[in-house]
C-alpha positions in Angstrom: -34.5 4.8 -55.3 -32.6 3.8 -52.5 -33.2 5.1 -49.2 -30.6 6.2 -47.2 -29.6 4.2 -44.0 -30.5 5.6 -41.0 -27.8 6.3 -39.0 -26.5 3.5 -36.2 -24.1 5.5 -33.6 -21.3 2.8 -32.9 -20.9 1.8 -29.8 -17.1 1.1 -28.2 -17.3 -2.0 -26.2 -16.0 -0.9 -22.8 -12.6 -2.1 -22.0 -11.0 -2.4 -18.6 -8.0 -1.9 -17.1 -6.5 -4.4 -14.9 -6.4 -2.2 -11.7 -9.7 -0.5 -12.0 -11.5 -3.6 -12.3 -9.8 -5.3 -9.4 -10.9 -2.2 -7.3 -14.4 -1.8 -8.8 -16.2 -0.7 -5.3 -19.2 -3.0 -6.5 -17.8 -6.0 -6.4 -17.8 -7.7 -3.0 -15.7 -10.6 -3.8 -12.9 -8.2 -3.9 -9.9 -9.5 -1.9 -6.4 -9.7 -1.3 -5.9 -13.4 -2.5 -7.6 -12.8 -5.8 -5.6 -10.1 -6.1 -2.3 -12.2 -6.0 -4.3 -14.7 -7.6 -5.1 -12.7 -11.0 -2.0 -10.1 -10.9 0.9 -12.6 -9.2 3.1 -10.8 -6.4 4.8 -8.1 -8.9 1.2 -7.2 -9.6 0.2 -6.9 -5.6 3.0 -4.9 -5.4 2.4 -2.4 -8.5 -1.0 -2.2 -6.9 0.2 -1.0 -3.6 2.9 1.3 -5.7 3.2 5.3 -5.0 4.5 8.0 -5.9 7.7 9.6 -4.5 7.2 13.6 -4.2 10.7 14.9 -3.9 11.5 18.3 -2.8 11.3 21.6 -4.8 15.1 21.9 -6.4 16.8 18.9 -3.9 18.2 18.1 -7.3 20.0 21.6 -7.8 21.1 21.6 -3.8 22.8 19.4 -1.6 21.8 21.1 1.2 18.1 20.5 0.6 16.9 17.1 1.5 14.5 15.5 -0.8 11.7 14.9 1.7 9.0 17.2 0.7 8.5 20.1 1.8 5.4 22.3 0.6 6.9 24.9 -1.6 5.7 28.5 -0.4 7.4 31.5 -2.6 5.1 33.8 -4.4 6.6 33.5 -8.0 7.4 29.7 -7.0 6.0 27.5 -10.3 5.6 24.3 -8.3 3.2 26.3 -5.8 1.4 28.0 -9.2 1.0 24.5 -10.9 3.2 25.5 -14.2 3.1 22.7 -17.0 6.0 20.6 -17.1 7.2 21.4 -13.0 6.6 18.5 -10.4 3.5 17.6 -9.1 2.4 18.9 -5.9 1.0 15.9 -3.5 -2.8 15.7 -3.3 -5.3 13.4 -2.5 -5.7 11.8 -5.5 -2.5 10.4 -5.6 -4.2 8.4 -2.3 -3.2 4.5 -2.2 -6.5 2.3 -3.6 -7.8 1.6 -0.8 -8.3 -2.2 -0.8 -4.4 -2.3 -0.6 -4.0 1.1 2.0 -1.2 0.4 5.2 -0.8 -3.2 3.6 2.7 -4.0 4.0 4.5 -6.1 0.5 3.4 -9.4 1.9 0.1 -8.5 1.8 -0.9 -8.6 5.6 -1.3 -5.6 7.6 0.4 -4.4 10.6 -0.6 -5.0 14.2 1.6 -3.5 17.4 1.3 -6.6 20.1 2.8 -5.8 23.4 2.1 -9.2 25.2 1.0 -12.8 24.6 -3.4 -11.8 25.2 -2.5 -9.3 21.9 -1.6 -12.4 19.8 -4.6 -14.4 20.2 -6.6 -11.1 18.8 -5.1 -12.3 16.0 -6.5 -15.8 15.5 -9.1 -15.2 13.4 -7.5 -12.7 11.3 -4.6 -14.3 10.7 -4.5 -14.1 6.7 -5.3 -10.3 7.1 -3.0 -9.0 10.1 0.8 -9.8 10.8 1.8 -9.0 13.9 5.0 -6.5 15.0 5.9 -6.7 18.1 6.5 -3.5 20.1 9.7 -2.5 20.4 9.4 -2.6 24.4 9.0 -6.0 24.8 11.6 -8.0 26.5 13.7 -10.9 24.9 12.1 -13.4 26.9 8.0 -12.2 26.6 9.2 -11.9 22.6 10.1 -16.0 22.8 6.8 -16.6 24.1 4.9 -14.1 21.8 6.7 -15.6 19.0 5.7 -19.7 20.5 1.7 -18.3 20.5 1.7 -16.6 17.0 3.2 -19.8 15.7 0.7 -21.9 17.2 -2.2 -20.4 15.9 -0.4 -19.4 12.7 0.0 -15.5 12.8 3.0 -14.2 10.9 5.1 -12.2 13.1 7.0 -9.4 11.0 10.2 -8.5 13.6 10.5 -12.4 14.9 14.0 -11.9 14.5 14.4 -8.8 16.5 16.4 -9.2 20.0 15.7 -12.5 20.5 18.8 -14.1 18.0 22.5 -12.9 18.8 25.1 -12.5 16.2 28.2 -15.0 16.2 
């Protein structure tokens, strides 16, 4: 007589999503450069992408701008979260912690008012990019840009108030 086989549960091998794997909290070696190496610049932008929330009925009426406003009506289907209606912004839609506040270049913005502020970025030139404040004069801008070039710091608005139109 043949004995019945013991029931052996089938264990599926866990496959990780690329984005989930990259955003793993337990990975101490994760860095922006590793992300771009794995996914390329297009993948970096994909990691940084955010959902656009439009105002309810902004597509119906021209007088309503598309910028998000929370619906407050007593019968509003979006506020009541009916199926098939647009999603309301919530904490779950927050951007990836690794790419939060990051520009498409992969740097985080740092506001600079003088040459001394640029020197703060000397050791962090791969993480932060200098952004010259709007109130800085064109003469000081030239000094800031020159110092940033020496230190290898990226300046996001290097051409502002420095170049002239022809």
